[in-house]
C-alpha positions, 0 to 999 in steps of 0.5 A: 825053864818053863817050870820056873816060869810057872812057879814065878807066875803063881807067886806073883799072882799070890803076892798081888792077891795078898796085897790087894786083900790088905789094901781092901782091909785097910780101906774098910778099916779106915772107913769104919773109923771114919764112921765111928768118929763121926758118930761119936762126935755127933751123937756122943760117946754114951749114945753111940753103939757098936751096932750102930757103927757097924750098920753105918759102916756096912760091917758086922758088929762081930767084925768090930769086936774082933778088930777093936774089942768094942767101943773103947777100942774104937776110940783108941784106934781113932786117937791113934790114927788122929795122932798120925796127922795128915801126911803119908809119914806119921806126925811123930816120925816127922817130929823126931826127924826135926832133931837133926836140925841145929836151929832151935827156932826151925824146930819149934816152928815145925812143931807149931805146924805139926800141932796145928795139923794134928790138934783138929784131928785128936782134940775133939776126940779127947774132949769127947772122952773127957766128957764121957769119963765122968760116967763111963769107966772105960772112957776114963781109962782111955782118957788117962792113957791118951793123956799119959802118952801126951805128957810123956811125948812132951817130956821126951821133946823137952829132954831133946831141947835140953840135950841139944842146948836149946833151953834158956838158962834157968828153964828146967826140962819139967817147965819146958815139958809143961809149956809144950804140953799146954800148947798141944793140949785139947783145951788150948785148941778148943779155946783158940780154934773152936771158940775164937775161930782162929785159923790153923795158920794162926794157931801154928804161929801161936804155938811156935811163938809161945814155945820160943818165948817161954823156953828157948835160949 
């Protein structure tokens, strides 16, 4: 009995230590990405270096190379995190859960809110990549990957609308995809929120109203 108690205690201690190490590693990862994002957006892609990010984040350049593979890997990780949104559950997971709803307007209203949540996180980084892609092949490759994933995601959402019978007669899946893509594009975010100073609430309403008017039955 006492042997079993000692064994259980050791396992619990190791489990605790392992969990704490993972928490600390995630905190360091998050802090590094915060520093990198701020550096990229304030200094530009070309000017920002792995060494400068490492120094500001308090980690070694070797750690960044090992974890992300370099500067373009940092950008990809920043984009991936941005797409998760602000909630504890990733935005894509929350979006997929909406497919259980039978009310199409409730779906697109929720999509509008999710777009307004995610766009301020991802759009500035994509716009940064777009500017850098003109002179940097790695940035161009990262941009192409992000844009392809975005279009594929909107196509998947459009197919859901079609399967559920939510599309208006005469509206194709391709047309619906393009409306969804437009509403969630970084350019639309830049025009309305950055340039025209719309609030996120206004932006969310615009997205949902535009989708509803353009494609819903």
